[in-house]
MILUMNU-798681 format. One record per atom (N, C-alpha, C): residue in one letter; x, y, z. Coordinates in steps of 0.1 Angstrom, whole numbers, padded with zeros to 4 digits, always signed. Layout:
// MILUMNU-798681
AXYZ;...
***
This chain:
// MILUMNU-798681
M-1249-0891-1531;M-1259-0892-1520;M-1268-0904-1523;T-1271-0911-1513;T-1280-0923-1513;T-1294-0918-1516;N-1302-0924-1525;N-1315-0921-1527;N-1323-0924-1515;P-1330-0915-1508;P-1338-0918-1496;P-1351-0927-1499;V-1355-0927-1511;V-1367-0933-1516;V-1364-0946-1524;I-1370-0958-1520;I-1368-0969-1529;I-1380-0973-1538;Q-1392-0967-1534;Q-1404-0970-1541;Q-1414-0960-1538;T-1422-0956-1548;T-1434-0948-1546;T-1446-0955-1551;I-1458-0955-1544;I-1470-0962-1548;I-1481-0952-1549;T-1487-0950-1560;T-1499-0942-1561;T-1511-0950-1557;P-1519-0946-1548;P-1530-0953-1544;P-1541-0955-1554;V-1548-0966-1553;V-1561-0967-1561;V-1572-0959-1554;T-1579-0951-1562;T-1589-0942-1556;T-1603-0948-1558;H-1611-0949-1547;H-1624-0953-1547;H-1634-0942-1544;D-1641-0938-1553;D-1651-0927-1551;D-1664-0933-1546;L-1667-0930-1532;L-1679-0936-1526;L-1690-0926-1527;G-1690-0916-1535;G-1700-0906-1536;G-1698-0894-1527;A-1700-0896-1514;A-1699-0886-1504;A-1685-0883-1500;F-1676-0894-1501;F-1662-0892-1497;F-1654-0903-1505;T-1641-0900-1505;T-1631-0908-1514;T-1622-0916-1504;V-1619-0928-1508;V-1610-0937-1501;V-1598-0940-1511;R-1586-0939-1506;R-1574-0941-1514;R-1567-0953-1508;R-1566-0963-1516;R-1559-0976-1511;R-1545-0977-1516;A-1535-0976-1508;A-1521-0976-1512;A-1516-0991-1513;I-1518-0999-1503;I-1514-1013-1503;I-1526-1021-1498;P-1528-1034-1503;P-1519-1040-1512;P-1520-1035-1526;A-1508-1035-1533;A-1507-1030-1547;A-1499-1040-1555;P-1500-1039-1568;P-1491-1049-1576;P-1476-1047-1573;A-1473-1035-1570;A-1458-1033-1568;A-1453-1036-1554;R-1463-1036-1544;R-1459-1039-1530;R-1471-1043-1523;K-1469-1053-1515;K-1481-1058-1506;K-1480-1055-1492;M-1468-1053-1486;M-1466-1049-1472;M-1455-1040-1470;V-1456-1032-1459;V-1445-1025-1453;V-1444-1028-1438;G-1434-1035-1434;G-1435-1041-1421;G-1447-1050-1419;P-1454-1049-1409;P-1466-1057-1407;P-1479-1051-1414;F-1477-1039-1419;F-1489-1033-1425;F-1491-1039-1439;I-1504-1045-1440;I-1507-1052-1453;I-1519-1045-1460;F-1523-1035-1454;F-1535-1027-1460;F-1535-1013-1454;V-1534-1003-1464;V-1533-0989-1460;V-1543-0982-1467;D-1554-0977-1461;D-1564-0968-1466;D-1564-0954-1461;Q-1565-0944-1469;Q-1567-0930-1464;Q-1580-0925-1470;F-1588-0918-1461;F-1601-0913-1465;F-1603-0899-1462;G-1610-0892-1470;G-1613-0877-1468;G-1601-0869-1472;P-1601-0856-1467;P-1612-0849-1460;P-1625-0848-1467;A-1636-0849-1459;A-1649-0848-1466;A-1659-0842-1455;H-1668-0835-1461;H-1680-0831-1452;H-1692-0836-1459;L-1698-0847-1454;L-1709-0853-1460;L-1722-0844-1460;P-1731-0845-1470;P-1743-0836-1470;P-1751-0839-1457;P-1759-0830-1453;P-1768-0833-1442;P-1777-0845-1445;G-1778-0854-1435;G-1786-0866-1436;G-1779-0878-1441;Q-1767-0876-1447;Q-1759-0887-1453;Q-1749-0891-1442;A-1744-0903-1443;A-1735-0908-1433;A-1726-0920-1439;M-1715-0923-1431;M-1708-0935-1434;M-1715-0946-1427;D-1718-0957-1434;D-1724-0969-1428;D-1718-0981-1434;V-1708-0986-1427;V-1702-0999-1431;V-1708-1010-1423;R-1716-1018-1429;R-1724-1028-1423;R-1715-1039-1417;P-1719-1047-1407;P-1712-1057-1401;P-1704-1067-1412;H-1692-1069-1410;H-1683-1078-1418;H-1672-1084-1410;P-1667-1095-1415;P-1658-1103-1406;P-1643-1101-1410;H-1634-1104-1400;H-1619-1104-1403;H-1613-1116-1396;I-1602-1121-1400;I-1594-1131-1394;I-1580-1127-1395;N-1572-1132-1385;N-1557-1132-1386;N-1550-1119-1388;L-1557-1108-1384;L-1552-1095-1386;L-1556-1086-1374;A-1551-1074-1373;A-1555-1063-1365;A-1558-1051-1373;T-1569-1044-1370;T-1572-1032-1377;T-1568-1020-1367;V-1563-1010-1374;V-1559-0997-1366;V-1567-0985-1373;T-1575-0978-1365;T-1582-0967-1370;T-1578-0955-1363;W-1574-0945-1372;W-1568-0932-1367;W-1575-0920-1375;L-1581-0911-1367;L-1588-0900-1374;L-1581-0887-1371;F-1581-0878-1381;F-1577-0864-1381;F-1589-0855-1378;E-1601-0860-1382;E-1613-0851-1381;E-1625-0861-1381;G-1635-0858-1374;G-1647-0865-1374;G-1648-0875-1363;A-1658-0884-1364;A-1660-0895-1354;A-1666-0908-1361;I-1663-0919-1355;I-1669-0931-1361;I-1673-0940-1349;D-1686-0945-1350;D-1691-0955-1339;D-1686-0969-1343;H-1679-0975-1335;H-1674-0989-1338;H-1682-0998-1328;R-1687-1009-1334;R-1693-1020-1327;R-1687-1033-1332;D-1686-1043-1323;D-1681-1055-1328;D-1686-1067-1320;S-1684-1079-1325;S-1690-1091-1319;S-1685-1095-1305;L-1676-1088-1300;L-1672-1090-1285;L-1682-1082-1276;G-1691-1074-1282;G-1699-1065-1275;G-1694-1051-1273;T-1683-1048-1279;T-1676-1035-1278;T-1685-1025-1285;F-1686-1013-1278;F-1691-1001-1285;F-1681-0989-1281;A-1676-0983-1291;A-1667-0972-1289;A-1669-0962-1300;T-1668-0949-1297;T-1668-0938-1306;T-1654-0933-1308;I-1648-0935-1320;I-1635-0932-1323;I-1635-0917-1326;R-1624-0910-1320;R-1623-0896-1323;R-1608-0892-1324;P-1605-0881-1330;P-1591-0877-1332;P-1583-0878-1320;G-1570-0883-1321;G-1561-0884-1310;G-1563-0897-1302;Q-1572-0905-1306;Q-1575-0918-1300;Q-1572-0929-1310;V-1564-0939-1306;V-1561-0950-1316;V-1570-0962-1311;N-1578-0968-1321;N-1585-0980-1319;N-1579-0991-1326;L-1575-1002-1318;L-1569-1014-1323;L-1578-1026-1320;M-1584-1031-1332;M-1592-1043-1331;M-1584-1055-1336;T-1583-1065-1327;T-1575-1077-1331;T-1585-1087-1335;A-1585-1092-1347;A-1594-1102-1352;A-1590-1116-1347;G-1577-1119-1348;G-1573-1132-1344;G-1581-1143-1351;S-1587-1152-1343;S-1594-1164-1348;S-1608-1159-1355;G-1612-1146-1353;G-1624-1142-1360;G-1631-1132-1352;I-1636-1121-1359;I-1643-1111-1353;I-1652-1104-1364;V-1663-1098-1360;V-1672-1091-1369;V-1674-1077-1363;H-1673-1067-1372;H-1676-1053-1366;H-1683-1045-1377;S-1688-1034-1373;S-1694-1023-1381;S-1688-1010-1377;E-1689-1000-1387;E-1684-0987-1385;E-1694-0977-1391;R-1699-0969-1383;R-1710-0959-1388;R-1708-0945-1381;S-1712-0936-1389;S-1712-0922-1384;S-1722-0921-1372;P-1718-0914-1361;P-1727-0913-1349;P-1740-0906-1353;A-1750-0909-1345;A-1763-0904-1349;A-1764-0889-1347;E-1756-0883-1337;E-1757-0869-1334;E-1750-0861-1345;E-1742-0867-1354;E-1734-0860-1364;E-1742-0860-1377;R-1752-0868-1378;R-1759-0870-1392;R-1767-0858-1396;P-1775-0852-1388;P-1784-0841-1393;P-1776-0830-1399;A-1764-0826-1394;A-1756-0816-1401;A-1746-0820-1411;G-1745-0834-1412;G-1735-0839-1422;G-1722-0843-1415;P-1718-0855-1413;P-1705-0859-1407;P-1693-0854-1415;R-1682-0852-1407;R-1669-0850-1413;R-1661-0862-1412;L-1653-0865-1422;L-1645-0878-1423;L-1631-0875-1428;Y-1621-0878-1421;Y-1607-0876-1426;Y-1599-0884-1416;G-1592-0894-1422;G-1583-0902-1414;G-1577-0914-1422;M-1573-0924-1414;M-1566-0936-1419;M-1572-0948-1413;Q-1572-0959-1421;Q-1575-0972-1416;Q-1565-0982-1422;T-1558-0989-1413;T-1547-0998-1417;T-1550-1012-1411;W-1545-1023-1418;W-1545-1035-1412;W-1531-1040-1410;L-1529-1047-1399;L-1516-1053-1395;L-1518-1068-1396;A-1509-1075-1404;A-1509-1089-1404;A-1503-1094-1390;L-1510-1105-1385;L-1505-1110-1372;L-1493-1120-1376;P-1483-1120-1367;P-1471-1128-1370;P-1473-1143-1368;D-1464-1151-1372;D-1465-1166-1371;D-1466-1169-1356;G-1476-1179-1355;G-1478-1184-1340;G-1489-1176-1333;R-1493-1163-1339;R-1502-1155-1331;R-1515-1152-1340;E-1515-1158-1352;E-1526-1155-1361;E-1540-1159-1356;E-1540-1169-1347;E-1554-1174-1342;E-1555-1170-1327;I-1549-1159-1323;I-1551-1155-1309;I-1566-1151-1307;S-1570-1150-1294;S-1584-1146-1292;S-1586-1131-1297;P-1598-1129-1302;P-1602-1115-1306;P-1601-1105-1294;A-1598-1093-1297;A-1597-1083-1287;A-1599-1068-1292;F-1602-1059-1283;F-1603-1046-1288;F-1597-1036-1277;E-1590-1026-1281;E-1585-1016-1272;E-1585-1002-1278;S-1587-0992-1269;S-1588-0978-1273;S-1578-0971-1265;R-1569-0963-1271;R-1559-0957-1263;R-1559-0942-1266;T-1558-0934-1255;T-1556-0920-1256;T-1543-0917-1248;G-1539-0904-1247;G-1527-0901-1239;G-1514-0906-1246;L-1514-0906-1259;L-1503-0912-1266;L-1491-0902-1266;P-1479-0906-1266;P-1467-0898-1266;P-1467-0887-1276;L-1464-0875-1272;L-1464-0864-1281;L-1449-0858-1281;I-1444-0857-1293;I-1430-0851-1295;I-1432-0838-1301;E-1426-0827-1295;E-1427-0814-1301;E-1413-0809-1303;D-1410-0804-1315;D-1397-0800-1319;D-1398-0787-1327;G-1399-0775-1320;G-1401-0762-1328;G-1414-0762-1335;H-1413-0763-1349;H-1425-0762-1357;H-1430-0776-1361;A-1426-0786-1354;A-1430-0800-1358;A-1436-0807-1345;I-1447-0814-1347;I-1453-0822-1336;I-1456-0836-1342;A-1452-0846-1334;A-1454-0859-1338;A-1461-0867-1327;R-1471-0875-1330;R-1479-0884-1321;R-1475-0898-1324;V-1469-0905-1314;V-1466-0919-1316;V-1479-0928-1313;I-1483-0934-1324;I-1495-0942-1323;I-1493-0956-1319;M-1482-0962-1324;M-1477-0976-1321;M-1462-0976-1321;G-1456-0984-1312;G-1442-0986-1312;G-1433-0975-1305;T-1421-0976-1308;T-1412-0967-1302;T-1405-0957-1312;L-1407-0944-1311;L-1401-0934-1320;L-1397-0922-1312;W-1385-0917-1316;W-1380-0905-1310;W-1379-0906-1294;G-1375-0919-1291;G-1374-0922-1277;G-1386-0923-1269;Q-1398-0923-1275;Q-1410-0925-1268;Q-1417-0937-1273;T-1424-0944-1263;T-1431-0957-1267;T-1447-0955-1264;A-1454-0959-1274;A-1469-0958-1272;A-1473-0970-1265;P-1484-0969-1257;P-1490-0980-1249;P-1497-0991-1257;T-1500-0987-1270;T-1507-0996-1279;T-1501-1010-1280;T-1509-1020-1279;T-1504-1033-1281;T-1497-1036-1294;Q-1486-1042-1294;Q-1479-1046-1307;Q-1478-1062-1307;Y-1480-1068-1318;Y-1479-1082-1321;Y-1466-1085-1328;A-1463-1077-1337;A-1449-1077-1344;A-1444-1063-1340;E-1430-1061-1343;E-1425-1048-1341;E-1431-1039-1351;T-1437-1028-1346;T-1444-1018-1354;T-1441-1004-1351;I-1440-0995-1361;I-1440-0981-1359;I-1451-0974-1367;Y-1457-0964-1360;Y-1468-0958-1366;Y-1469-0944-1359;A-1470-0933-1367;A-1470-0920-1361;A-1476-0910-1371;E-1482-0900-1365;E-1488-0888-1372;E-1478-0877-1370;I-1474-0870-1380;I-1465-0859-1379;I-1471-0846-1385;V-1472-0836-1378;V-1477-0823-1382;V-1466-0813-1383;L-1462-0809-1395;L-1451-0799-1396;L-1458-0785-1399;G-1453-0775-1391;G-1457-0762-1393;G-1448-0756-1404;A-1451-0743-1408;A-1442-0737-1418;A-1427-0736-1413;G-1418-0742-1421;G-1404-0743-1416;G-1402-0755-1407;G-1412-0764-1405;G-1409-0775-1396;G-1400-0786-1401;V-1393-0791-1392;V-1382-0801-1395;V-1383-0812-1385;L-1382-0825-1389;L-1382-0836-1380;L-1374-0848-1385;P-1365-0853-1378;P-1358-0865-1382;P-1367-0878-1382;I-1365-0887-1391;I-1372-0900-1391;I-1363-0910-1385;D-1367-0917-1375;D-1360-0928-1369;D-1357-0939-1380;S-1345-0944-1379;S-1340-0954-1388;S-1342-0969-1383;Q-1347-0970-1371;Q-1346-0983-1364;Q-1359-0991-1368;A-1361-0995-1380;A-1371-1004-1385;A-1367-1011-1397;D-1372-1023-1399;D-1368-1031-1411;D-1373-1024-1423;E-1385-1019-1423;E-1392-1013-1434;E-1400-1001-1429;R-1399-0990-1437;R-1406-0977-1433;R-1412-0971-1446;A-1423-0964-1444;A-1429-0956-1455;A-1435-0944-1449;V-1436-0934-1457;V-1444-0921-1453;V-1455-0919-1463;M-1465-0912-1458;M-1476-0907-1467;M-1480-0893-1463;L-1479-0884-1473;L-1484-0870-1471;L-1499-0870-1473;V-1505-0866-1462;V-1520-0866-1463;V-1526-0852-1462;G-1517-0842-1462;G-1523-0828-1462;G-1511-0819-1463;G-1513-0808-1470;G-1502-0798-1471;G-1491-0802-1480;E-1479-0798-1477;E-1467-0802-1485;E-1455-0805-1475;A-1447-0815-1480;A-1435-0818-1472;A-1425-0825-1482;E-1412-0827-1477;E-1402-0833-1485;E-1394-0842-1475;V-1388-0852-1481;V-1378-0860-1472;V-1365-0860-1479;D-1355-0854-1472;D-1341-0853-1477;D-1341-0846-1490;G-1350-0836-1492;G-1350-0828-1504;G-1359-0834-1515;M-1365-0845-1513;M-1374-0850-1523;M-1387-0848-1520;P-1396-0840-1527;P-1410-0836-1525;P-1418-0849-1524;L-1427-0849-1514;L-1437-0860-1513;L-1449-0856-1521;A-1455-0865-1529;A-1468-0863-1536;A-1479-0866-1527;L-1489-0859-1527;L-1501-0860-1518;L-1507-0874-1520;Y-1508-0881-1509;Y-1515-0894-1508;Y-1506-0905-1514;E-1495-0903-1519;E-1487-0914-1524;E-1479-0920-1512;L-1478-0933-1512;L-1470-0940-1502;L-1456-0941-1507;T-1447-0935-1499;T-1433-0934-1502;T-1425-0943-1493;V-1420-0954-1499;V-1412-0964-1492;V-1398-0959-1491;L-1392-0958-1479;L-1379-0952-1476;L-1368-0963-1475;A-1356-0959-1478;A-1345-0968-1478;A-1342-0973-1464;P-1340-0986-1462;P-1338-0991-1449;P-1325-0986-1443;G-1326-0983-1430;G-1314-0979-1423;G-1309-0964-1425;A-1315-0958-1435;A-1311-0944-1438;A-1315-0934-1428;V-1307-0925-1423;V-1311-0914-1414;V-1317-0903-1422;L-1330-0900-1421;L-1337-0891-1430;L-1343-0880-1423;T-1346-0869-1430;T-1353-0857-1424;T-1365-0853-1432;L-1376-0851-1424;L-1388-0845-1431;L-1388-0830-1429;R-1392-0822-1439;R-1393-0808-1439;R-1405-0803-1446;S-1409-0791-1442;S-1421-0785-1449;S-1419-0770-1448;S-1420-0763-1460;S-1418-0749-1460;S-1432-0742-1457;A-1443-0748-1460;A-1456-0741-1458;A-1465-0749-1448;G-1461-0761-1444;G-1468-0769-1434;G-1474-0781-1440;G-1475-0793-1433;G-1480-0804-1439;G-1482-0815-1428;R-1491-0825-1432;R-1493-0837-1423;R-1488-0849-1430;V-1480-0857-1422;V-1474-0869-1428;V-1476-0881-1418;M-1480-0892-1424;M-1481-0905-1416;M-1467-0912-1418;L-1461-0918-1408;L-1450-0926-1408;L-1455-0940-1404;L-1452-0950-1411;L-1455-0964-1407;L-1445-0974-1412;G-1445-0986-1405;G-1436-0997-1409;G-1433-1006-1397;G-1421-1012-1398;G-1417-1021-1387;G-1411-1034-1392;E-1413-1044-1385;E-1407-1057-1388;E-1411-1063-1401;A-1401-1067-1409;A-1404-1074-1422;A-1408-1089-1419;F-1418-1094-1426;F-1423-1107-1424;F-1415-1116-1433;N-1410-1128-1428;N-1402-1137-1436;N-1411-1148-1442;T-1423-1150-1437;T-1431-1160-1443;T-1443-1153-1450;P-1449-1160-1460;P-1459-1153-1469;P-1472-1150-1461;R-1478-1140-1465;R-1492-1137-1460;R-1501-1136-1473;H-1513-1140-1472;H-1522-1140-1483;H-1535-1131-1478;I-1540-1124-1488;I-1551-1116-1485;I-1562-1117-1495;W-1575-1119-1490;W-1586-1119-1498;W-1598-1114-1491;W-1605-1103-1498;W-1616-1096-1492;W-1612-1091-1478;N-1619-1094-1467;N-1616-1089-1454;N-1607-1099-1446;F-1600-1108-1453;F-1593-1119-1445;F-1578-1118-1449;V-1570-1121-1439;V-1555-1122-1441;V-1550-1135-1433;S-1542-1142-1439;S-1537-1154-1433;S-1524-1159-1440;S-1516-1167-1432;S-1505-1174-1438;S-1509-1186-1446;S-1523-1190-1445;S-1527-1201-1451;S-1539-1198-1460;T-1538-1202-1473;T-1549-1200-1482;T-1561-1209-1478;D-1559-1221-1472;D-1569-1229-1467;D-1578-1222-1457;R-1571-1214-1449;R-1577-1207-1437;R-1586-1196-1443;L-1581-1189-1454;L-1590-1179-1461;L-1603-1186-1466;Q-1602-1197-1473;Q-1614-1204-1478;Q-1623-1209-1467;Q-1617-1213-1456;Q-1626-1217-1444;Q-1634-1205-1439;A-1626-1193-1437;A-1633-1181-1433;A-1644-1176-1442;A-1642-1178-1455;A-1652-1174-1465;A-1665-1183-1463;L-1662-1196-1461;L-1673-1206-1460;L-1681-1203-1447;D-1673-1200-1436;D-1679-1197-1423;D-1688-1185-1425;W-1684-1174-1431;W-1692-1162-1433;W-1705-1165-1441;R-1703-1173-1452;R-1715-1176-1460;R-1725-1184-1453;E-1720-1193-1444;E-1729-1202-1437;E-1733-1196-1424;G-1730-1184-1421;G-1735-1177-1408;G-1729-1182-1396;R-1715-1187-1396;R-1710-1192-1384;R-1702-1182-1377;F-1700-1170-1382;F-1693-1160-1374;F-1703-1154-1363;P-1698-1148-1352;P-1707-1143-1343;P-1714-1130-1347;K-1725-1126-1341;K-1732-1114-1345;K-1726-1102-1337;V-1730-1090-1342;V-1727-1078-1335;V-1738-1073-1327;P-1737-1073-1314;P-1747-1069-1305;P-1751-1053-1308;G-1763-1050-1310;G-1767-1037-1313;G-1767-1033-1328;D-1762-1042-1337;D-1761-1040-1351;D-1761-1054-1358;D-1772-1061-1356;D-1772-1075-1361;D-1783-1077-1372;Q-1788-1066-1377;Q-1799-1067-1387;Q-1794-1066-1401;E-1781-1062-1403;E-1775-1061-1416;E-1762-1068-1417;F-1757-1070-1429;F-1743-1076-1431;F-1739-1074-1445;I-1726-1073-1447;I-1720-1073-1460;I-1719-1087-1465;P-1725-1091-1477;P-1724-1105-1481;P-1710-1108-1487;L-1707-1121-1487;L-1695-1125-1493;L-1695-1122-1508;P-1683-1117-1513;P-1683-1113-1528;P-1685-1126-1536;E-1692-1124-1547;E-1695-1136-1557;E-1682-1139-1564;G-1682-1151-1570;G-1671-1155-1578;G-1659-1161-1571;K-1649-1166-1578;K-1637-1173-1573;K-1628-1162-1566;P-1624-1165-1554;P-1615-1155-1547;P-1602-1153-1555;K-1599-1141-1556;K-1586-1136-1562;K-1576-1133-1550;I-1568-1142-1547;I-1560-1141-1534;I-1547-1134-1538;V-1543-1123-1530;V-1531-1116-1532;V-1521-1121-1521;S-1509-1124-1526;S-1499-1130-1517;S-1487-1121-1516;Y-1480-1121-1504;Y-1468-1115-1502;Y-1459-1123-1493;P-1445-1125-1495;P-1439-1119-1506;P-1441-1127-1519;
***
């Protein structure tokens, strides 16, 4: 029998006090899965009354961010003038392209009782020829829902199980949330260059191999595989088109050009990025010291 798993990546855990963030990629063992170049999982957490998530304005270039929540809400503001409250079942895709600035904060109405936070934030590298497209933002609901007995899957991006999400793709991308009930079974589509799954709650296995909680499990390409759960679990499926040209990542910037990363850093230091309307009094400063650039492949 062919091993369904070619690699497992244990995320680096960042304890932010009120909640925990687990970063699976980029990692020394792997930098990308399809166009995904950054995968964070956070929560579940119930913050103490009066505390909140407050990510001050910060810049991005040459990538798109995808925010997906299982629980809670996040207020998004960006330099395009966008204001959107992200909630479960709604995908928010922010395209940085040539440059964007945004902030992410707990909504004011949730702060007195203590916000709940549980979800994913991922970055997609933009493909060759599209890295410097105009910044954009979109929020999508009404995503395709696949129900198969004790299994439910929501297609966030791309085409899976014969259903296509309306979310914009720049490179071929697959992204889905799968909720398995007790005894739930669901096949995993094989039509992607690269695929990975992450168990984010409960328990599950792929072709008889148990998934470790929060570990990123990279699947064998082309293999027809099946997810199962005896007691119930939540699994994220992600991947897509493999990139043939290198991508470099430093701080909040991704690009095929290291010179472009350095220019973006200088532009942020010199205040040349646009402001975020409604949230322009604070910002995250550029990290000190020489940039440590991570490259793939």
